[in-house]
C-alpha positions in Angstrom: -84.2 -4.9 3.9 -81.8 -7.4 2.5 -78.5 -6.3 0.9 -78.9 -8.5 -2.3 -75.7 -9.2 -4.1 -75.5 -11.3 -7.3 -73.1 -13.4 -9.3 -73.8 -14.4 -12.9 -72.3 -17.1 -15.0 -72.5 -20.6 -16.4 -73.3 -23.6 -14.2 -70.3 -25.9 -14.3 -71.1 -28.4 -11.5 -74.1 -29.5 -9.4 -73.5 -31.8 -6.5 -75.4 -33.0 -3.4 -74.4 -31.1 -0.3 -74.1 -33.4 2.8 -74.7 -31.6 6.1 -73.8 -34.6 8.3 -77.1 -34.6 10.1 -77.6 -38.4 10.3 -78.7 -38.6 6.7 -82.0 -36.9 7.4 -81.4 -34.2 4.9 -79.3 -36.0 2.3 -80.1 -34.9 -1.2 -82.1 -31.8 0.0 -79.3 -29.3 -0.5 -77.1 -28.8 -3.6 -73.9 -27.1 -4.2 -74.0 -25.3 -7.6 -70.8 -23.9 -9.1 -71.0 -20.9 -11.4 -68.2 -19.5 -13.5 -68.4 -16.1 -15.1 -66.9 -14.9 -18.4 -63.8 -13.7 -16.5 -63.1 -17.2 -15.1 -64.2 -16.2 -11.5 -66.1 -19.0 -9.7 -68.7 -18.9 -7.0 -70.3 -21.9 -5.2 -74.0 -21.4 -4.3 -75.5 -23.5 -1.5 -79.1 -24.2 -2.7 -81.5 -25.4 0.0 -85.2 -26.1 -0.1 -85.9 -22.5 0.8 -84.0 -21.1 -2.2 -86.5 -19.5 -4.6 -86.1 -20.4 -8.3 -87.8 -17.9 -10.6 -90.4 -19.6 -12.7 -89.6 -22.8 -10.7 -87.2 -23.9 -13.5 -84.8 -26.8 -13.3 -81.1 -25.7 -13.6 -78.6 -27.9 -15.3 -74.9 -27.8 -16.2 -74.3 -25.3 -19.0 -77.2 -23.0 -18.0 -76.5 -19.2 -17.8 -77.8 -18.2 -14.3 -77.7 -15.4 -11.7 -77.6 -16.3 -8.1 -78.6 -13.7 -5.4 -77.3 -13.9 -1.9 -77.3 -11.7 1.2 -74.2 -9.5 1.0 -74.4 -8.8 4.8 -74.5 -12.5 5.8 -71.3 -14.1 7.2 -69.5 -16.2 4.6 -66.7 -18.7 5.2 -63.3 -17.6 3.9 -62.6 -20.2 1.3 -61.9 -20.2 -2.4 -64.0 -20.3 -4.4 -66.4 -18.2 -2.3 -69.5 -20.0 -1.1 -72.8 -18.2 -0.5 -76.2 -19.3 0.6 -78.4 -18.7 -2.5 -81.6 -16.8 -1.7 -82.9 -16.6 -5.3 -81.7 -18.3 -8.4 -82.6 -17.2 -12.0 -82.1 -19.1 -15.2 -81.4 -16.2 -17.5 -83.5 -15.7 -20.6 -83.4 -13.1 -23.4 -87.2 -12.9 -23.1 -87.3 -11.4 -19.6 -85.2 -9.5 -17.1 -85.2 -10.1 -13.4 -84.3 -7.7 -10.5 -84.1 -8.8 -6.9 -84.0 -5.8 -4.6 -85.6 -3.7 -2.0 -88.2 -1.4 -3.4 -89.3 1.7 -1.5 -92.8 3.2 -1.1 -92.5 4.8 -4.6 -91.5 1.3 -5.9 -88.0 2.4 -6.8 -85.2 -0.1 -6.3 -82.6 0.6 -3.6 -80.0 1.3 -6.3 -82.3 3.9 -7.9 -82.1 2.1 -11.3 -85.7 0.7 -11.7 -89.1 2.1 -10.9 -92.2 -0.2 -11.1 -95.5 0.9 -12.7 -97.9 -1.8 -11.5 -100.9 -2.4 -13.7 -104.2 -4.1 -12.5 -103.1 -7.1 -14.4 -99.6 -7.5 -12.8 -99.6 -10.7 -10.7 -98.4 -10.1 -7.2 -97.4 -13.4 -5.7 -95.9 -14.9 -2.6 -93.0 -17.4 -3.0 -95.5 -20.2 -2.4 -97.5 -19.1 -5.5 -100.4 -17.6 -3.6 -101.7 -14.1 -4.3 -100.2 -11.2 -2.3 -102.9 -8.8 -1.3 -100.9 -6.1 0.5 -98.9 -3.1 -0.7 -95.6 -4.2 -2.4 -93.8 -1.0 -1.4 -91.1 -1.0 1.2 -90.4 -4.7 0.6 -87.8 -7.1 -0.9 -89.2 -8.1 -4.3 -88.3 -10.4 -7.2 -89.4 -8.4 -10.3 -89.8 -10.2 -13.7 -90.1 -7.6 -16.5 -89.4 -6.9 -20.1 -88.8 -3.5 -21.8 -88.0 -0.4 -19.8 -87.9 3.3 -20.6 -84.5 5.0 -21.1 -85.2 7.4 -18.2 -83.4 7.4 -14.8 -84.7 5.5 -13.1 -85.8 3.2 -15.9 -89.6 2.5 -15.6 -91.3 -0.8 -16.4 -94.6 -2.5 -16.0 -93.6 -5.9 -14.6 -94.7 -9.3 -16.0 -94.9 -10.5 -12.4 -93.8 -9.6 -8.9 -92.9 -12.1 -6.2 -92.9 -10.7 -2.6 -90.2 -12.0 -0.3 -91.9 -11.9 3.0 
């Protein structure tokens, strides 16, 4: 169970991140700076293993949410720098929640419960079908409307399982 934390804002800068490994990985990692409406800035390290919801291209000016492991060690610099696990280009047409969902498919914060239909795609990060039980796992849930109950309930558009 990963302790997913998030930061949301506008992309202000995208640069190549050089790791100093003899040029072997040059251009493979990016540093994406995100600034929120309060002026706070976070730098996300984006690697080839970072999952981009809907596999979209992120550019300067996009409104995004970056998810990272809140329990992972982070270097003490300003602005803070986190390894991005999941990046979302925000859209008014869909909501995204990245969290651990228990056996009843309720998120770890108790705010969202999933009602999976037979038509809900269950996918792996590589795009292949997931055939197991999505309960008790870290999930990326893409969804639309929810009920006003607590927890809110929704039938997701798609679920990506983070194995």
